[in-house]
C-alpha positions, 0 to 999 in steps of 0.5 A: 473530493467526490469518489471517482470510478476508474477502469483499466484494462489489465493483463491477468498474467501480469498482476504486479503491472495491474496493481502498478497501473491502479496505484499510479492513477491514484498517486497523480492526484495526491498532494506532491508536498505531503509524504505518502502513507501506505496502510496494509492490514494482514489478518492471516496468510489466507487469500483475502486476509492480506495484500498479495505480494504483487499488489504490494510491489505494484503500489510501491513501484507506483510511488517510486516511479513518481518519485514519492517519499513515504512510510508504511503502517502495518495493521495485524500480523505484519512483521516477521521474516518475509513480512509485508513490512520487509517487502515495503521497506525494500521499496523505500517505505519503512514501517512507522508502527514499531511499538505501536499497538494494533488499532492505534491508527484512527480512521474516520470515513466521511459520513 
């Protein structure tokens, strides 16, 4: 499938809504029969090294609003109290990577 560019007008004061709208536009194209897999990488607590809480909430809400089921894989420092794994699990996306070594998920981009 060729990549598509989508532009959305967002309200900067509502970042969760912006993430929800972006994720919802992608979710509608995904096969309904397959479970969704949310992959998040966390390499530290600084901006740009991990997804923000409002992005996680927006993506998770897009999946629940579309009645999708799925799970999550967290790469890096994703566990602990108040972690990415906890936030996604609260939205019904349990972590699959318990006991999995970091980097065990193979990704092969086209080309």
